[in-house]
C-alpha positions, 0 to 999 in steps of 0.5 A: 818564701818572701816574707817581709820582703818589700819593693821591686828588684826589676832585674837590676842592681841598686844603682840601676834601680835608682837611676831607672826610678828617677828617670821614670818619674821625671818623664812622668812629670814631664809628659804626664803620661808614660808607657812602660811595663806594669812592674816598672809603673808599680815601682815608681807609683808610690814614689811619684804619688809621694812627691806629688803629696810632698809638693802639694802640702808644701803650699801650706808651710812657711818659706823655710817648709817650701825651700825644704820640700823643693830640696827633698824633691830635687834630691829624689829627682835628677832634673831642676826643671822637673821639680819646678814643674811639679811644685808650680803646675802639677801640685796646685792642680791636686790641692783638693784632692786626697791621694790617688794622683795616678791611674794605670791603664793595661795595654796588653802584652809587648810584641817582643817579649810579651811583657804586660805594657801599662799607660801610667798617667797623672789623673786630670781634674 
């Protein structure tokens, strides 16, 4: 029984999962939509939305809060250019939205292994 077992293992070790999560989140914020499997999309969706909320809420804070928010985001993402895009481009678009920044669209099974493919994208306003 899987009582109180949270998260997605994705058939990888801890370090591989962290690297995959960082890569997928960076790609999502860079291209604003990615095509991936449903399990991977569900694994990164909450993290991506938390980062957008962090960036969105830091705009109201002091200068120290802004720097701290950028450092927290940079620790969870690999690319400093993506952090800049998150805080300068993506977060202001969602300033009036209370959550629900991403959308998952089902695309059907992949031909090779029949894995359920989805399109994970940022909601346009």
